[in-house]
C-alpha positions as CSV (number, residue, x, y, z in Angstrom):
1,M,90.6,112.8,128.8
2,R,93.7,110.7,129.5
3,R,97.2,111.9,128.8
4,G,97.7,109.4,126.0
5,S,94.5,110.5,124.3
6,L,95.5,114.2,124.6
7,A,98.9,113.4,123.0
8,F,97.2,111.4,120.2
9,V,94.8,114.3,119.4
10,A,97.7,116.8,119.5
11,A,99.7,114.6,117.1
12,S,96.7,114.2,114.8
13,V,96.3,118.0,114.6
14,A,100.0,118.5,114.1
15,I,100.0,116.0,111.2
16,L,97.1,117.9,109.5
17,I,98.8,121.3,110.0
18,A,102.1,119.9,108.6
19,G,100.2,118.3,105.6
20,Y,98.5,121.6,104.8
21,G,101.8,123.4,105.0
22,A,103.4,121.0,102.7
23,T,100.8,121.7,100.0
24,A,102.1,125.3,99.9
25,Y,105.8,124.7,100.1
26,V,106.6,121.4,98.4
27,A,107.3,122.1,94.7
28,N,107.0,118.7,93.1
29,D,103.4,117.5,92.5
30,Y,104.5,113.9,92.2
31,Y,105.0,113.7,96.0
32,F,101.3,114.5,96.5
33,Y,100.2,111.9,93.9
34,A,102.3,109.2,95.6
35,A,101.3,110.3,99.1
36,Y,97.6,110.2,98.1
37,I,98.0,106.5,97.2
38,V,99.7,105.7,100.4
39,L,97.1,107.6,102.5
40,Q,94.4,105.9,100.6
41,Y,95.8,102.5,101.6
42,V,95.9,103.7,105.2
43,V,92.1,104.3,105.1
44,I,91.5,101.0,103.3
45,A,93.7,98.9,105.6
46,T,92.2,100.5,108.7
47,A,88.7,99.9,107.3
48,W,89.5,96.2,106.6
49,N,91.0,95.7,110.1
50,I,87.8,96.8,111.9
51,L,86.1,93.7,110.6
52,G,89.0,91.4,109.7
53,G,91.3,92.2,112.5
54,Y,89.2,93.3,115.5
55,A,86.4,90.7,114.8
56,G,88.3,88.1,112.9
57,Y,86.1,88.0,109.7
58,V,88.4,88.1,106.7
59,N,86.9,90.2,103.9
60,F,88.1,89.4,100.3
61,G,85.7,91.9,98.7
62,S,87.4,95.2,99.7
63,A,87.6,96.3,96.1
64,G,83.8,96.0,95.7
65,F,83.2,98.5,98.6
66,Y,86.0,100.8,97.3
67,A,84.5,100.8,93.8
68,A,81.0,101.4,95.2
69,G,82.3,104.6,96.8
70,A,84.1,105.6,93.6
71,Y,81.1,105.0,91.3
72,T,78.7,106.7,93.7
73,A,81.0,109.7,93.7
74,A,81.1,109.7,89.9
75,I,77.3,109.5,89.7
76,L,76.9,112.4,92.1
77,H,79.3,114.4,90.0
78,E,77.5,113.5,86.8
79,W,74.0,113.9,88.1
80,L,74.2,116.8,90.5
81,G,77.6,118.3,90.0
82,A,78.3,117.6,93.6
83,P,81.5,118.9,95.3
84,L,84.1,116.6,96.7
85,P,82.8,116.6,100.3
86,V,79.3,115.5,99.2
87,M,80.9,112.8,96.9
88,I,82.8,111.5,99.9
89,V,79.8,111.4,102.2
90,G,77.7,109.8,99.5
91,G,80.3,107.1,98.7
92,G,80.6,106.3,102.4
93,L,76.8,106.0,102.8
94,V,76.3,103.7,99.8
95,A,79.3,101.5,100.6
96,G,78.1,101.3,104.3
97,A,74.6,100.3,103.2
98,I,76.1,97.5,101.0
99,G,78.2,96.4,104.0
100,L,75.1,96.3,106.2
101,I,73.1,94.3,103.7
102,A,76.0,91.9,102.8
103,G,76.8,91.5,106.5
104,Y,73.2,90.6,107.4
105,L,73.3,87.9,104.7
106,T,76.7,86.5,105.3
107,L,77.9,87.1,108.8
108,R,76.1,84.0,110.1
109,V,78.9,82.0,108.4
110,K,82.6,82.3,109.2
111,G,86.0,81.4,107.9
112,I,86.4,80.4,104.3
113,Y,82.7,80.6,103.6
114,F,82.5,84.3,104.6
115,A,85.6,85.1,102.6
116,I,84.2,83.4,99.5
117,A,80.9,85.3,100.0
118,T,82.6,88.7,100.1
119,L,84.7,87.8,97.1
120,A,81.5,86.9,95.2
121,L,80.0,90.2,96.2
122,A,82.8,92.1,94.6
123,V,82.4,90.0,91.4
124,V,78.6,90.7,91.3
125,L,79.2,94.5,91.8
126,E,81.8,94.5,89.0
127,T,79.4,92.6,86.7
128,I,76.7,95.2,87.4
129,V,79.0,98.1,86.6
130,N,80.3,96.5,83.4
131,N,76.8,96.3,82.1
132,W,75.5,99.7,83.4
133,D,75.6,102.2,80.5
134,Y,74.9,105.3,82.7
135,V,78.4,104.9,84.2
136,G,80.0,103.9,80.9
137,G,80.0,100.2,81.4
138,S,83.3,98.6,80.6
139,R,84.4,101.7,78.7
140,G,84.4,103.8,81.9
141,I,83.3,107.4,82.5
142,Y,85.2,110.7,82.5
143,V,85.1,112.7,85.8
144,L,87.0,116.0,85.5
145,H,87.8,117.8,88.7
146,P,87.5,121.6,88.9
147,R,90.5,123.5,87.7
148,H,90.9,125.6,90.9
149,V,90.1,125.0,94.5
150,A,90.3,127.7,97.2
151,G,93.3,127.4,99.5
152,F,95.4,125.1,97.3
153,V,97.8,125.6,94.4
154,N,96.1,122.9,92.4
155,Y,93.6,120.0,92.7
156,A,96.4,117.4,93.2
157,R,97.3,119.0,96.5
158,A,93.7,119.4,97.5
159,L,93.1,115.7,96.9
160,F,96.2,114.9,99.0
161,F,95.0,117.0,101.9
162,A,91.4,115.5,101.6
163,M,92.9,112.0,101.8
164,L,95.1,113.0,104.7
165,V,92.1,114.2,106.6
166,L,90.3,110.9,105.9
167,A,93.4,108.9,107.0
168,V,93.7,110.8,110.3
169,G,90.0,110.4,110.8
170,A,90.1,106.7,110.2
171,A,93.0,106.3,112.6
172,V,91.1,108.3,115.3
173,L,88.1,106.1,114.8
174,A,90.0,102.8,114.9
175,R,91.9,103.8,118.1
176,F,88.6,104.8,119.7
177,I,87.0,101.5,118.8
178,Q,90.0,99.5,120.0
179,H,89.8,101.0,123.5
180,S,86.0,101.1,123.7
181,R,83.4,98.6,124.8
182,L,82.7,97.9,121.1
183,G,86.3,96.9,120.6
184,R,86.3,94.6,123.5
185,G,83.2,92.9,122.2
186,L,84.7,92.5,118.8
187,A,87.9,91.0,120.3
188,A,85.7,88.5,122.2
189,I,84.1,87.5,119.0
190,R,87.5,87.1,117.4
191,D,88.8,84.9,120.2
192,D,85.8,82.7,120.7
193,E,82.5,83.7,119.3
194,Q,80.4,81.0,121.0
195,A,81.8,81.9,124.4
196,A,81.2,85.6,123.7
197,E,77.6,84.9,122.8
198,S,77.1,82.8,125.9
199,A,78.5,85.6,128.0
200,G,75.8,88.0,126.7
201,V,77.8,89.8,124.0
202,P,75.4,90.9,121.2
203,T,77.6,89.2,118.5
204,L,75.4,89.7,115.4
205,R,74.8,93.4,116.3
206,L,78.4,94.1,116.8
207,K,79.4,92.3,113.6
208,L,76.8,94.2,111.6
209,F,78.1,97.4,113.0
210,A,81.7,96.5,112.1
211,A,80.7,95.4,108.6
212,T,78.8,98.6,108.0
213,L,81.6,100.8,109.3
214,S,84.3,98.9,107.4
215,G,82.3,99.2,104.2
216,A,81.7,102.9,104.7
217,L,85.3,103.7,105.3
218,M,86.3,101.8,102.1
219,G,83.7,103.7,100.2
220,V,85.0,107.0,101.6
221,A,88.5,106.0,100.5
222,G,87.2,105.3,97.0
223,A,85.1,108.5,96.6
224,P,88.0,110.9,95.6
225,F,89.4,108.3,93.2
226,P,87.4,109.5,90.1
227,Y,89.0,112.9,90.5
228,Y,92.4,111.4,90.9
229,V,92.3,109.3,87.7
230,S,89.8,111.5,85.7
231,H,88.7,108.4,83.8
232,L,87.0,105.8,86.0
233,E,86.6,102.3,84.6
234,P,86.0,98.9,86.2
235,G,89.5,97.6,85.8
236,S,90.9,100.3,88.0
237,A,88.0,100.6,90.5
238,F,87.8,96.9,91.1
239,S,91.6,96.4,91.0
240,L,93.1,93.2,92.4
241,A,95.8,95.4,94.1
242,I,93.0,97.0,96.3
243,A,91.8,93.6,97.5
244,V,95.3,92.2,98.0
245,N,96.7,95.3,99.8
246,A,93.7,95.6,102.0
247,I,94.5,92.2,103.5
248,A,98.3,92.3,103.3
249,M,98.8,95.7,104.9
250,P,97.1,94.9,108.2
251,M,98.7,91.5,108.4
252,I,102.1,93.0,107.9
253,G,101.5,95.8,110.4
254,G,99.5,93.7,112.9
255,T,95.8,93.2,113.1
256,T,95.1,93.5,116.8
257,S,96.1,97.2,117.1
258,W,94.8,100.3,115.4
259,I,98.4,101.3,114.5
260,G,99.2,98.0,112.7
261,P,97.3,98.7,109.5
262,I,98.8,102.2,109.4
263,L,102.4,100.8,109.7
264,G,101.7,98.2,107.1
265,A,100.1,100.7,104.7
266,V,103.0,103.2,105.0
267,L,105.7,100.4,104.6
268,L,104.0,98.5,101.8
269,G,102.5,101.5,100.0
270,G,105.8,103.4,100.2
271,A,107.7,100.4,98.9
272,Q,105.3,100.1,96.0
273,Q,105.5,103.8,95.1
274,I,109.3,103.6,95.1
275,A,109.2,100.5,92.9
276,T,106.9,102.2,90.5
277,V,109.3,105.1,90.0
278,T,112.6,103.1,90.1
279,I,111.7,99.8,88.5
280,S,108.1,99.3,87.3
281,S,104.6,99.1,88.7
282,I,104.2,95.5,87.6
283,W,106.5,94.5,90.5
284,N,104.1,95.9,93.1
285,L,102.1,92.7,93.7
286,L,105.4,90.7,93.8
287,I,106.6,93.1,96.6
288,V,103.4,92.5,98.5
289,G,103.7,88.7,98.1
290,L,107.3,88.5,99.2
291,L,106.8,90.8,102.2
292,L,103.7,88.9,103.2
293,I,105.4,85.5,103.0
294,G,108.4,86.9,105.0
295,F,106.1,88.3,107.8
296,V,104.0,85.1,107.9
297,I,107.1,83.0,108.5
298,F,109.2,85.3,110.7
299,A,106.6,87.6,112.4
300,P,103.1,86.2,112.1
301,D,101.7,88.8,114.4
302,G,103.1,91.6,112.3
303,I,105.3,94.6,113.1
304,V,103.3,95.4,116.3
305,G,103.5,91.8,117.5
306,L,107.2,91.7,116.8
307,V,107.9,94.9,118.7
308,R,105.8,93.7,121.7
309,K,107.8,90.4,121.7
310,L,111.1,92.2,121.6
311,I,110.0,94.5,124.5
312,R,109.0,91.5,126.6
313,R,112.4,89.9,126.0
314,G,114.1,93.0,126.9
315,A,112.1,93.3,130.1
C-alpha cells in the first residue's frame, strides 16, 4: 500500500474515533443534528459525482434515489421492525436497482436528454409515493426510532455517527474509484465517449456500474432520514434542496476529484446550517444559487481547480 493510501486510511480511522468521542463529550444535541445534515450531503454529493463528475452524465433526479432509500427504510421498519443497519442496506439495494434499471434505459442518450430523463424519473417516483396508501401517500408515515441505543447517549448521536461512517465510507470508495482502472475509464467517457469506445473501453458497462453505485449511495444517505424526521412525507423526501445541493456541491468543490464534493458539501452545508440558525432556512437555496453563480464565473473548476491553478502559478 502506498504512503498516501496509508495516510488516508489513518485519517479516516482518526475521524471515526474523534466522531465517536464527540458523541460522549459534546453536550449540545443541536451540533449532532446539524452535522448529520452536512454529512448526509457529503454522501449525496459524492454519490452524484461518481456519475456526474467522473463520467460526465448530469443527474437531476438525485431526490428520487434519496427518497427511494428513505421509503425503503420506512417500509422495512413498518413491515419487519428492521434495525437501522438493515434499513441502510435495504435502502441502498433498492436505490441501486433503480439506478441500474434507469441507467439501462437512459444512458444511451447524453446531455440535456439524460438530465431530463433523470428528472422525469424523480417525478414518477414521487407520483407513485403520493398515491401509495401503505406509506401514507401524501399524508406521510410516522417512523419512530428506538428510545435507547447501546453505546450512545441518545439516538440523535447514534444517527450522527451512522452518517459519519457512511460519509467516510463514501469518501474511501470515491477515492478508490478515482485512482482505479474504473475511474480512468469513466474519465475517458467524460472527455470523449466515442474515442473511448473506439479504444476498447466498455462504455455502457462502466456507465451502468456508475449509475448503480451512484443510486445506491444516494439511497444509503436517505435510509436514516425517517428516523431523523420521525414523520416521512413526500415533500421532505423528494425535496428540491436535495436535487439542487447534489449538483451544486460537487460543482463548487470540483467534480474531477474525490475531495471536491466533500469540500463543497462542508462549505455549502455548513453555510446553510448557520443561515438556518441565524437568519432563516428559507435563505438556503438563495445561498446555494449565489455561491454557484460566483464559482461558475470566477472558479468554474471549483475549489480543487482553483487551488491547482494557484499552485501552478506559484511553481
